[in-house]
Residue frames relative to the residue before (quaternion, step in Angstrom):
aa qw qx qy qz dx dy dz
M 1.0000 0.0000 0.0000 0.0000 0.00 0.00 0.00
R 0.6356 0.5321 -0.3313 0.4507 3.55 1.03 -0.79
M 0.6506 0.5137 -0.3141 0.4628 3.57 0.99 -0.87
K 0.6393 0.5266 -0.3316 0.4516 3.59 0.98 -0.77
R 0.6419 0.5175 -0.3201 0.4666 3.56 1.04 -0.82
L 0.6478 0.5284 -0.3107 0.4523 3.56 0.98 -0.91
L 0.6727 0.4871 -0.2972 0.4711 3.58 0.89 -0.90
A 0.6289 0.5339 -0.3345 0.4556 3.59 1.05 -0.74
L 0.6515 0.5087 -0.3109 0.4692 3.57 1.00 -0.85
L 0.6518 0.5123 -0.3158 0.4615 3.60 0.93 -0.86
T 0.6573 0.5090 -0.3067 0.4634 3.58 0.97 -0.86
A 0.6550 0.5054 -0.3113 0.4676 3.58 0.96 -0.85
G 0.6517 0.5170 -0.3171 0.4555 3.59 0.98 -0.81
A 0.6595 0.4997 -0.3075 0.4699 3.56 0.97 -0.86
G 0.6454 0.5248 -0.3241 0.4505 3.59 0.99 -0.78
T 0.6415 0.5227 -0.3168 0.4635 3.56 1.02 -0.83
A 0.6524 0.5170 -0.3125 0.4577 3.57 0.97 -0.88
L 0.6671 0.4996 -0.3049 0.4608 3.58 0.96 -0.86
L 0.6673 0.5018 -0.3053 0.4580 3.58 0.94 -0.84
S 0.6626 0.5044 -0.3081 0.4600 3.58 1.01 -0.80
G 0.7078 0.4531 -0.2659 0.4722 3.59 1.17 -0.40
C 0.3432 0.7610 -0.4943 0.2426 3.60 1.22 0.28
E 0.6988 0.3972 -0.2559 0.5370 3.58 1.03 -0.77
K 0.4124 -0.7551 0.4523 0.2348 3.55 -0.54 1.19
L 0.4621 -0.6776 0.5039 0.2709 3.54 -0.97 0.93
V 0.5894 -0.5983 0.4088 0.3571 3.56 -1.08 0.74
V 0.6720 0.5095 -0.3124 0.4374 3.60 0.91 -0.86
L 0.7008 0.4178 -0.2692 0.5116 3.60 1.21 -0.41
N 0.6678 0.3935 -0.3041 0.5538 3.56 1.30 0.35
P 0.0092 -0.8707 0.4917 -0.0009 3.61 0.75 1.08
Q 0.2403 -0.7816 0.5666 0.1020 3.52 -1.16 0.78
G 0.7641 0.2236 -0.1691 0.5810 3.57 1.21 0.50
P 0.6781 -0.5280 0.3250 0.3948 3.60 -1.20 0.39
V 0.6208 0.5387 -0.3502 0.4492 3.60 1.05 -0.67
A 0.6881 0.4623 -0.2743 0.4875 3.57 0.87 -0.97
R 0.6107 0.5560 -0.3566 0.4367 3.59 1.10 -0.62
S 0.6266 0.5326 -0.3346 0.4601 3.58 1.00 -0.78
I 0.6634 0.4939 -0.3000 0.4754 3.56 1.00 -0.83
A 0.6507 0.5147 -0.3194 0.4579 3.60 0.95 -0.85
E 0.6378 0.5193 -0.3313 0.4624 3.60 1.00 -0.78
L 0.6464 0.5118 -0.3146 0.4703 3.57 1.03 -0.79
I 0.6381 0.5162 -0.3231 0.4712 3.59 1.01 -0.81
N 0.6624 0.5040 -0.3093 0.4600 3.60 0.91 -0.89
W 0.6357 0.5262 -0.3254 0.4617 3.59 1.01 -0.81
S 0.6659 0.4954 -0.2971 0.4722 3.58 0.95 -0.88
M 0.6568 0.5113 -0.3129 0.4575 3.58 0.96 -0.86
L 0.6083 0.5609 -0.3502 0.4390 3.58 1.07 -0.71
W 0.6829 0.4721 -0.2815 0.4811 3.57 0.94 -0.89
M 0.6404 0.5155 -0.3297 0.4642 3.58 1.01 -0.76
L 0.6371 0.5205 -0.3226 0.4680 3.58 1.03 -0.79
L 0.6299 0.5367 -0.3294 0.4545 3.56 1.02 -0.82
V 0.6570 0.5073 -0.3047 0.4670 3.57 0.94 -0.92
V 0.6641 0.5098 -0.3089 0.4514 3.58 0.88 -0.93
V 0.6667 0.5043 -0.3094 0.4533 3.59 0.89 -0.93
V 0.6691 0.4979 -0.3073 0.4582 3.60 0.89 -0.90
V 0.6778 0.4987 -0.2990 0.4500 3.59 0.85 -0.97
I 0.6817 0.4733 -0.2991 0.4709 3.60 0.86 -0.92
S 0.6321 0.5344 -0.3343 0.4507 3.59 1.00 -0.78
L 0.6641 0.4887 -0.3001 0.4797 3.57 0.93 -0.89
F 0.6223 0.5472 -0.3359 0.4478 3.57 1.01 -0.79
V 0.6800 0.4852 -0.2910 0.4663 3.59 0.87 -1.00
V 0.6610 0.5185 -0.3108 0.4445 3.60 0.91 -0.92
I 0.6894 0.4835 -0.2843 0.4584 3.58 0.87 -0.98
V 0.6501 0.5088 -0.3260 0.4607 3.59 0.94 -0.86
W 0.6834 0.4815 -0.2910 0.4653 3.58 0.95 -0.83
K 0.6958 0.4995 -0.2854 0.4300 3.58 0.83 -1.00
Y 0.7987 0.2903 -0.1362 0.5092 3.57 0.91 -0.91
R 0.3020 0.7563 -0.5242 0.2490 3.57 1.13 0.57
E 0.5498 -0.6010 0.4621 0.3507 3.55 -1.21 0.44
K 0.0423 -0.7856 0.6171 -0.0185 3.55 -0.94 1.02
P 0.6723 -0.5000 0.3375 0.4291 3.62 -1.17 0.39
E 0.7017 0.4865 -0.2924 0.4307 3.61 0.96 -0.80
N 0.7669 0.2999 -0.2145 0.5253 3.64 1.14 -0.28
E 0.2703 0.7816 -0.5186 0.2171 3.59 1.17 0.46
G 0.8211 0.1913 -0.1774 0.5077 3.57 -0.87 1.03
Y 0.4128 0.7256 -0.4662 0.2929 3.60 1.25 0.17
E 0.1537 -0.7677 0.6183 0.0685 3.60 -0.96 0.93
P 0.3123 -0.7700 0.5195 0.1992 3.63 -0.44 1.12
P 0.5559 -0.6052 0.4428 0.3587 3.59 -1.15 0.53
E 0.5817 -0.5871 0.4359 0.3561 3.55 -1.20 0.56
E 0.0945 -0.7914 0.6032 0.0282 3.56 -0.95 0.97
H 0.3810 -0.7405 0.5171 0.1979 3.56 -1.18 0.63
G 0.6453 -0.5417 0.3203 0.4331 3.59 1.21 0.32
S 0.3673 -0.7110 0.5627 0.2073 3.51 -1.40 0.22
M 0.4404 -0.7066 0.4923 0.2535 3.56 -0.72 1.07
I 0.6384 0.5373 -0.3317 0.4401 3.58 0.99 -0.81
L 0.6716 0.4902 -0.2990 0.4683 3.59 0.91 -0.91
E 0.6607 0.5136 -0.3163 0.4467 3.61 0.91 -0.86
V 0.6490 0.4897 -0.3176 0.4879 3.59 0.99 -0.80
T 0.6391 0.5496 -0.3285 0.4261 3.60 0.96 -0.85
W 0.7630 0.3781 -0.2393 0.4664 3.60 0.74 -0.97
V 0.5839 0.4963 -0.4029 0.5004 3.59 1.26 0.25
V 0.6860 0.4985 -0.2828 0.4483 3.59 0.96 -0.91
I 0.6416 0.5561 -0.3386 0.4056 3.60 0.90 -0.88
P 0.6729 0.4686 -0.3252 0.4709 3.70 0.80 -0.80
I 0.6154 0.5418 -0.3505 0.4526 3.59 1.06 -0.74
L 0.6621 0.5020 -0.3026 0.4670 3.60 0.94 -0.87
I 0.6382 0.5202 -0.3277 0.4634 3.59 1.03 -0.77
V 0.6454 0.5123 -0.3203 0.4674 3.59 0.96 -0.86
I 0.6423 0.5087 -0.3239 0.4731 3.61 0.97 -0.80
A 0.6572 0.5215 -0.3064 0.4496 3.59 0.95 -0.90
L 0.6897 0.4454 -0.2732 0.5014 3.60 1.15 -0.57
T 0.6667 0.5422 -0.3069 0.4091 3.58 0.99 -0.84
I 0.6661 0.5316 -0.3231 0.4116 3.60 0.79 -0.97
P 0.6965 0.4349 -0.3035 0.4834 3.69 0.74 -0.85
T 0.6252 0.5505 -0.3456 0.4321 3.59 1.05 -0.73
V 0.6684 0.4895 -0.2986 0.4738 3.59 0.88 -0.93
K 0.6427 0.5206 -0.3242 0.4591 3.60 0.94 -0.86
A 0.6740 0.4988 -0.2997 0.4551 3.59 0.92 -0.92
L 0.6430 0.5345 -0.3287 0.4391 3.60 0.96 -0.83
Y 0.6750 0.4688 -0.2974 0.4859 3.59 0.94 -0.84
K 0.6287 0.5506 -0.3274 0.4408 3.57 1.06 -0.79
L 0.6805 0.5123 -0.2871 0.4383 3.57 1.00 -0.85
E 0.6118 0.5638 -0.3484 0.4318 3.61 1.23 -0.30
D 0.6968 0.4282 -0.2596 0.5136 3.59 1.27 -0.20
V 0.6488 -0.4630 0.4069 0.4463 3.55 -1.33 0.17
P 0.5420 -0.6430 0.4168 0.3451 3.63 -0.80 0.90
A 0.5947 -0.5894 0.4184 0.3520 3.54 -1.10 0.77
G 0.7512 0.3496 -0.2879 0.4802 3.55 -0.95 0.98
Y 0.7337 0.3726 -0.2209 0.5235 3.58 1.27 -0.23
E 0.3933 0.7599 -0.4504 0.2551 3.59 1.28 0.18
D 0.6717 0.5245 -0.3030 0.4265 3.61 1.11 -0.61
Q 0.6987 0.4084 -0.2580 0.5278 3.60 1.28 -0.01
A 0.4748 -0.6765 0.4804 0.2936 3.58 -0.87 0.93
P 0.4367 -0.7052 0.4844 0.2779 3.63 -0.78 0.94
L 0.4712 -0.6165 0.5437 0.3197 3.53 -1.26 0.46
V 0.2475 -0.7881 0.5501 0.1224 3.59 -0.61 1.15
I 0.0406 0.7748 -0.6284 0.0562 3.56 -0.85 1.04
H 0.2702 -0.7522 0.5817 0.1510 3.57 -0.75 1.07
V 0.1552 -0.7856 0.5965 0.0537 3.56 -0.83 1.06
T 0.0355 -0.7897 0.6122 -0.0157 3.57 -0.71 1.11
S 0.1970 -0.7775 0.5865 0.1123 3.56 -0.71 1.05
A 0.0418 0.7563 -0.6519 0.0368 3.53 -1.18 0.69
D 0.5422 -0.6295 0.4363 0.3456 3.59 -1.05 0.69
W 0.7063 -0.4923 -0.5083 -0.0206 1.66 -0.99 2.29
K 0.4296 0.6727 -0.4515 0.3988 3.50 0.40 1.35
W 0.3040 -0.7263 0.5863 0.1909 3.56 -1.31 0.32
I 0.1395 -0.7895 0.5965 0.0382 3.56 -0.86 1.03
F 0.1155 -0.8083 0.5771 0.0158 3.57 -0.73 1.12
S 0.0988 -0.8068 0.5824 0.0047 3.57 -0.66 1.17
Y 0.1829 -0.7641 0.6136 0.0789 3.55 -0.92 1.03
P 0.2240 -0.8230 0.5000 0.1498 3.66 0.01 1.17
E 0.6547 0.5076 -0.3275 0.4543 3.62 1.00 -0.70
Q 0.7363 0.3874 -0.2185 0.5100 3.59 1.01 -0.81
D 0.2888 -0.7882 0.4864 0.2424 3.60 1.30 -0.34
I 0.5329 0.5563 -0.4513 0.4503 3.56 0.81 1.10
E 0.1523 -0.7887 0.5915 0.0703 3.57 -1.25 0.38
T 0.0955 -0.7873 0.6079 0.0394 3.56 -1.08 0.79
V 0.2377 -0.7467 0.6038 0.1461 3.53 -1.28 0.45
N 0.8676 0.0693 -0.1023 0.4817 3.55 -0.92 1.09
Y 0.7588 0.1444 -0.2205 0.5956 3.58 1.15 0.53
V 0.0877 -0.7852 0.6119 0.0363 3.55 -1.19 0.62
N 0.2121 -0.7696 0.5926 0.1075 3.56 -0.86 1.01
I 0.0167 -0.7949 0.6061 -0.0216 3.57 -0.96 0.91
P 0.4708 -0.6534 0.4944 0.3270 3.62 -1.14 0.47
A 0.4605 -0.6683 0.5099 0.2850 3.57 -0.98 0.83
G 0.8139 0.2809 -0.2008 0.4672 3.56 -1.14 0.64
R 0.6771 0.4102 -0.3047 0.5295 3.59 1.21 0.43
A 0.4911 -0.6594 0.4812 0.3042 3.56 -0.99 0.82
V 0.1546 -0.7645 0.6216 0.0725 3.54 -1.06 0.87
D 0.2220 -0.7734 0.5866 0.0918 3.54 -0.87 1.06
F 0.1188 -0.7967 0.5913 0.0386 3.57 -0.23 1.29
R 0.1550 -0.7644 0.6223 0.0661 3.58 -0.86 1.05
L 0.1523 -0.8575 0.4907 0.0288 3.55 -0.19 1.31
T 0.1671 0.7494 -0.6316 0.1071 3.54 -1.01 0.90
S 0.3098 -0.7443 0.5608 0.1884 3.57 -1.29 0.03
A 0.4266 -0.6871 0.5274 0.2603 3.53 -1.19 0.62
G 0.8103 0.1028 -0.0459 0.5751 3.59 1.23 -0.26
T 0.8440 0.0411 0.0027 0.5348 3.55 -0.41 -1.23
M 0.5824 -0.5860 0.4359 0.3569 3.57 -1.25 0.42
Q 0.0890 -0.7790 0.6201 0.0272 3.56 -1.02 0.91
S 0.3211 -0.7179 0.5788 0.2156 3.56 -1.32 0.21
F 0.2298 -0.7902 0.5620 0.0836 3.56 -0.58 1.25
W 0.1368 0.8083 -0.5549 0.1414 3.60 -0.60 1.13
V 0.0006 -0.7381 0.6744 -0.0168 3.53 -0.98 1.02
P 0.2618 -0.8439 0.4356 0.1721 3.62 0.26 1.23
A 0.6595 0.5109 -0.3272 0.4438 3.63 1.03 -0.60
L 0.7787 0.3520 -0.1624 0.4934 3.59 1.19 -0.52
A 0.8189 -0.0496 0.0794 0.5662 3.62 1.01 -0.63
G 0.5715 -0.5592 0.4684 0.3759 3.53 -1.36 0.11
Q 0.5992 -0.5815 0.4143 0.3622 3.56 -1.30 0.02
K 0.0208 -0.7543 0.6550 0.0388 3.53 -1.30 0.57
Y 0.5030 -0.6750 0.4607 0.2813 3.52 -1.17 0.67
A 0.2316 -0.7204 0.6376 0.1447 3.52 -1.23 0.70
M 0.0263 0.8252 -0.5573 0.0883 3.57 -0.50 1.23
A 0.5647 -0.6326 0.4228 0.3195 3.55 -1.05 0.80
K 0.8562 0.1478 -0.1402 0.4747 3.54 -1.21 0.76
M 0.7170 0.2773 -0.2812 0.5744 3.54 1.10 0.76
E 0.2847 -0.7766 0.5456 0.1348 3.57 -1.24 0.37
N 0.1274 -0.7519 0.6430 0.0710 3.54 -1.01 0.93
Q 0.2868 -0.7681 0.5564 0.1345 3.55 -1.14 0.66
L 0.0080 0.7918 -0.6094 0.0413 3.56 -0.96 0.92
Y 0.2178 -0.7753 0.5828 0.1090 3.56 -0.72 1.12
V 0.0255 -0.7898 0.6117 -0.0364 3.55 -1.01 0.92
V 0.0029 -0.7599 0.6499 0.0117 3.55 -1.14 0.72
A 0.1931 -0.7502 0.6217 0.1159 3.57 -0.97 0.90
D 0.4445 -0.7162 0.4696 0.2625 3.58 -0.71 1.04
N 0.8213 0.0729 0.0321 0.5649 3.56 0.89 -1.00
P 0.6251 -0.5030 0.4147 0.4293 3.59 -1.24 0.25
G 0.3178 0.7368 -0.5500 0.2315 3.55 -1.03 0.78
S 0.4379 -0.6735 0.5337 0.2642 3.53 -1.36 0.16
Y 0.0295 -0.8133 0.5797 -0.0411 3.57 -0.77 1.07
L 0.3973 -0.7317 0.5123 0.2105 3.54 -0.98 0.93
G 0.0574 -0.7647 0.6408 0.0358 3.53 -1.08 0.83
R 0.0035 -0.8206 0.5711 -0.0218 3.56 -1.14 0.52
N 0.4941 -0.5900 0.5376 0.3446 3.51 -1.40 0.10
T 0.1379 -0.8101 0.5661 0.0649 3.60 -0.77 1.00
N 0.5953 0.5484 -0.3720 0.4545 3.59 1.23 0.27
F 0.4069 -0.7290 0.4910 0.2489 3.60 -0.62 1.11
N 0.1892 0.7815 -0.5761 0.1468 3.58 -0.74 1.04
G 0.8263 -0.1337 0.0389 0.5458 3.54 0.81 1.01
K 0.7228 -0.4933 0.2881 0.3888 3.54 -1.32 0.35
G 0.7076 0.4789 -0.2771 0.4394 3.61 1.12 -0.42
Y 0.4651 0.7267 -0.4331 0.2607 3.60 1.22 -0.15
A 0.6072 0.6103 -0.3597 0.3600 3.61 1.03 -0.77
E 0.7523 0.3314 -0.1981 0.5338 3.60 1.11 -0.59
M 0.4160 0.6964 -0.4770 0.3382 3.58 1.21 0.43
E 0.2220 0.7992 -0.5090 0.2301 3.53 0.46 1.32
F 0.0677 -0.7708 0.6304 0.0625 3.54 -1.31 0.28
E 0.3623 -0.7123 0.5548 0.2315 3.55 -1.27 0.33
V 0.1988 -0.7173 0.6536 0.1372 3.53 -1.10 0.80
L 0.0948 -0.8075 0.5821 0.0117 3.56 -0.49 1.21
S 0.1688 -0.7866 0.5903 0.0660 3.56 -0.47 1.25
Q 0.0721 -0.8125 0.5783 -0.0126 3.56 -0.71 1.14
T 0.5829 -0.5059 0.4640 0.4347 3.55 -1.27 0.14
P 0.6461 -0.5298 0.3547 0.4196 3.65 -1.07 0.52
K 0.6465 0.5181 -0.3255 0.4556 3.60 0.99 -0.78
E 0.6581 0.5002 -0.3101 0.4696 3.58 0.93 -0.89
F 0.6385 0.5289 -0.3352 0.4475 3.57 0.99 -0.79
E 0.6707 0.4878 -0.3087 0.4657 3.61 0.88 -0.87
E 0.6355 0.5172 -0.3301 0.4687 3.58 1.03 -0.72
W 0.6376 0.5205 -0.3246 0.4660 3.58 1.03 -0.78
V 0.6344 0.5234 -0.3288 0.4643 3.61 0.95 -0.84
S 0.6650 0.5024 -0.3058 0.4602 3.59 0.90 -0.91
E 0.6482 0.5187 -0.3188 0.4573 3.58 0.99 -0.82
V 0.6463 0.5176 -0.3221 0.4589 3.59 0.95 -0.86
K 0.6590 0.5140 -0.3135 0.4508 3.58 0.87 -0.91
A 0.7185 0.4618 -0.2515 0.4552 3.57 1.01 -0.81
T 0.8232 0.2974 -0.1165 0.4694 3.61 0.96 -0.75
A 0.6361 0.5608 -0.3508 0.3973 3.62 1.06 -0.58
P 0.4981 -0.6565 0.4699 0.3165 3.62 -1.07 0.63
K 0.5445 -0.5890 0.4838 0.3499 3.54 -1.35 0.24
L 0.3581 -0.7093 0.5674 0.2161 3.54 -1.17 0.69
S 0.2084 -0.7769 0.5835 0.1125 3.57 -0.81 1.01
E 0.6385 -0.5465 0.3748 0.3914 3.58 -1.20 0.43
P 0.6483 0.4936 -0.3467 0.4646 3.68 0.87 -0.72
E 0.6505 0.5069 -0.3235 0.4639 3.59 0.98 -0.80
Y 0.6419 0.5223 -0.3289 0.4551 3.57 1.04 -0.76
E 0.6357 0.5147 -0.3317 0.4700 3.59 0.98 -0.77
K 0.6309 0.5088 -0.3279 0.4855 3.58 1.07 -0.70
L 0.6157 0.5730 -0.3266 0.4313 3.58 1.10 -0.79
L 0.6921 0.5099 -0.2696 0.4339 3.57 1.07 -0.77
E 0.4650 0.6662 -0.4621 0.3557 3.59 1.21 -0.07
P 0.5666 -0.6331 0.4018 0.3416 3.64 -1.04 0.69
T 0.3405 0.7025 -0.5427 0.3100 3.54 0.00 1.38
H 0.4037 -0.6227 0.5887 0.3204 3.52 -1.40 0.08
L 0.0960 -0.7959 0.5968 0.0338 3.55 -1.01 0.82
G 0.4893 -0.5714 0.5369 0.3819 3.52 -1.33 0.12
R 0.6932 -0.4357 0.3395 0.4630 3.56 -1.19 -0.42
K 0.0700 -0.7763 0.6260 0.0231 3.52 -1.12 0.76
T 0.1213 -0.7849 0.6064 0.0396 3.55 -1.17 0.62
Y 0.0425 -0.8085 0.5866 -0.0191 3.58 -0.95 0.92
S 0.4131 -0.7173 0.5145 0.2238 3.55 -1.20 0.62
N 0.7084 0.2554 -0.2869 0.5921 3.55 1.11 0.78
T 0.3820 -0.7251 0.5194 0.2421 3.62 -1.23 0.01
H 0.5669 -0.5958 0.4488 0.3496 3.55 -1.25 0.46
L 0.4801 0.6722 -0.4347 0.3587 3.62 1.26 -0.13
E 0.4898 0.6604 -0.4272 0.3761 3.59 1.27 -0.21
W 0.8251 0.1921 -0.0878 0.5241 3.60 1.00 -0.74
V 0.8138 0.0559 -0.0582 0.5756 3.62 1.14 -0.26
N 0.0720 -0.7331 0.6738 0.0583 3.52 -1.19 0.77
H 0.3530 -0.7896 0.4648 0.1894 3.57 -0.31 1.24
A 0.5808 0.5765 -0.3794 0.4318 3.60 1.24 -0.20
D 0.5522 0.6029 -0.3909 0.4229 3.58 1.24 -0.31
P 0.4755 -0.6973 0.4505 0.2911 3.64 -0.70 1.02
D 0.7224 0.4201 -0.2422 0.4930 3.60 1.15 -0.55
S 0.4112 0.7305 -0.4659 0.2833 3.60 1.25 0.16
K 0.6022 -0.5696 0.4313 0.3563 3.52 -1.28 0.49
S 0.3843 -0.7073 0.5421 0.2411 3.58 -1.09 0.69
Y 0.1383 -0.7864 0.5999 0.0507 3.55 -0.93 0.98
T 0.2773 0.7485 -0.5545 0.2353 3.57 0.28 1.20
N 0.1744 -0.7769 0.6002 0.0765 3.54 -1.18 0.66
P 0.1071 -0.8562 0.5003 0.0717 3.60 0.51 1.15
E 0.6268 0.5606 -0.3520 0.4110 3.59 1.06 -0.64
M 0.6662 0.5115 -0.3032 0.4501 3.60 1.23 -0.38
Y 0.6019 0.5672 -0.3662 0.4266 3.61 1.23 -0.12
R 0.2266 0.7679 -0.5585 0.2169 3.54 0.66 1.13
L 0.6010 -0.5778 0.4084 0.3717 3.55 -1.16 0.56
D 0.7241 0.4147 -0.2482 0.4920 3.58 1.09 -0.63
H 0.3833 0.7460 -0.4770 0.2627 3.59 1.25 0.17
G 0.2064 -0.7701 0.5921 0.1173 3.57 -0.87 0.94
Y 0.1094 -0.7924 0.5974 0.0567 3.57 -1.03 0.73
P 0.3990 -0.7639 0.4604 0.2128 3.59 -0.79 1.00
G 0.8426 0.3069 -0.1695 0.4089 3.50 -1.32 0.41
K 0.2505 -0.7107 0.6279 0.1947 3.50 -1.42 -0.01
T 0.6757 -0.5109 0.3315 0.4153 3.56 -1.24 0.24
F 0.7218 -0.3284 0.2338 0.5625 3.58 0.61 -1.09
T 0.3194 -0.7649 0.5325 0.1715 3.55 -1.20 0.49
E 0.5866 0.5813 -0.3880 0.4092 3.60 1.11 -0.47
P 0.4030 -0.7575 0.4537 0.2406 3.63 -0.66 1.05
D 0.8136 0.0878 -0.0103 0.5747 3.60 1.06 -0.65
Q 0.2117 -0.8208 0.5191 0.1089 3.57 0.04 1.29
Y 0.6203 0.5796 -0.3580 0.3887 3.57 1.04 -0.73
N 0.7700 0.3300 -0.1735 0.5179 3.58 1.01 -0.81
A 0.4407 0.7051 -0.4586 0.3135 3.58 1.26 0.03
P 0.5594 -0.5799 0.4560 0.3781 3.62 -1.10 0.59
S 0.6153 -0.5960 0.3684 0.3612 3.56 -1.03 0.77
G 0.6374 0.5405 -0.3416 0.4300 3.59 1.04 -0.66
D 0.6998 0.4604 -0.2705 0.4745 3.57 1.05 -0.79
S 0.6751 0.5492 -0.3091 0.3835 3.56 0.96 -0.85
Q 0.6402 0.5245 -0.3445 0.4432 3.58 1.22 -0.22
S 0.5552 0.6142 -0.3981 0.3951 3.58 1.25 -0.10
S 0.0615 -0.7878 0.6117 0.0361 3.55 -1.23 0.45
T 0.6329 -0.5279 0.4026 0.3983 3.54 -1.30 0.36
K 0.2257 -0.8181 0.5206 0.0934 3.56 -0.73 1.03
K 0.4117 0.7335 -0.4676 0.2716 3.60 1.21 -0.04
D 0.7558 0.3656 -0.2037 0.5036 3.55 1.04 -0.75
G 0.5103 -0.6561 0.4246 0.3590 3.59 1.23 0.06
G 0.3322 0.7756 -0.4795 0.2412 3.59 1.19 0.45
E 0.5913 -0.5735 0.4381 0.3599 3.54 -1.32 0.43
Q 0.6034 -0.5205 0.4365 0.4176 3.53 -1.31 0.13
H 0.5862 -0.5464 0.4544 0.3890 3.53 -1.29 0.37
H 0.2411 -0.7483 0.5979 0.1563 3.53 -1.27 0.45
G 0.8513 0.1738 -0.1307 0.4775 3.54 -0.91 0.93
H 0.5573 0.5804 -0.4171 0.4226 3.63 1.14 0.45
C-alpha cells in the first residue's frame, strides 16, 4: 500500500508539471540567434537533469521494493560489508562526467555570446547606448542622434550592439525572446549583442531588485523592417523635441514615466559609462512613502496595434506622444 501511494504521488506530481508547462516559456521560444544559443544550452542542461532524476528515482523505487520487509525476512540482520570499490569509483566518476558535459557547452556558449552572432559579421552593428535609471530605460542612438525612453526600435535581421550603463543604481537588462540578461552599472559599460529574426514586439525588463519601482521597469523592443526603421528615424528627427540638460536631470529622478522621444541624445553632455562622469543620484527621493507617476506602457504589441491606438501615450507624467508607432 505504501508503494502504491508513493507511485500515485509521483504520477500526480509529474502530471502537474506537464500541465503547467503547456504554455511555452519565452526563453524556450527564441526569436533570434543569441536567444537560440541560450535556449539550446538550457535544453541541454535540462536533458542531463532529467536523466539524473529518472535514474535516481528509478534506483530508489527498485531498492525500496527489492529490500522491503516481508514476512519471510522479518528481523533479518545483514552481514557487515566493507563496501565495493567498483561502486565507489562509479558514483564519483559519473558526476564528474556530467559536470564536464555541462561545462564545455556552457563555456563555448558564453564566449560565443560575446561576439557578433555568426552570419552577421560582414555588416556593421547598430550601436545603441542603454542607460538605466530608477525606474526607466533610456536608449541613445549616437549614429542617428535620437533618443527614446522605455522603448527601443531596431531593424530586423541586423545585429544590434547594446552598450549598457547606469546613471545610478545597478539594473539588469533582459529581453528573454532575444538575449540573456546583463547588468547595467554606473561608470562602466557592458556589451550585449542582439539580433531579431523577424519584425515583432518583444518585452524587456529589469530583473534586479532596486527599490519599490523595479517591478514595472519594463520596455518594449520593437523589431521593424529596415525600411520601417529608417522611416521611423526620419520621423523622429523631423518631429521629436530636443532634450535639454535640465530636462534630462529631471528625467533621472526615481519615477516611472511613459514613453518619450527626442531628436538628440544626452551623450552630448554626459556618458554614464565614463569613470569620471558626474553622478546623478537623488538619495533624498528614495523614501518609503515616495510616490511615482505613470507606468511604462500598456499596449501588449505596438507593432500590430492599430495606428490610432499606437500613437497614444501615458499622460500622467506629461510626456510627449510616441513617435513612429
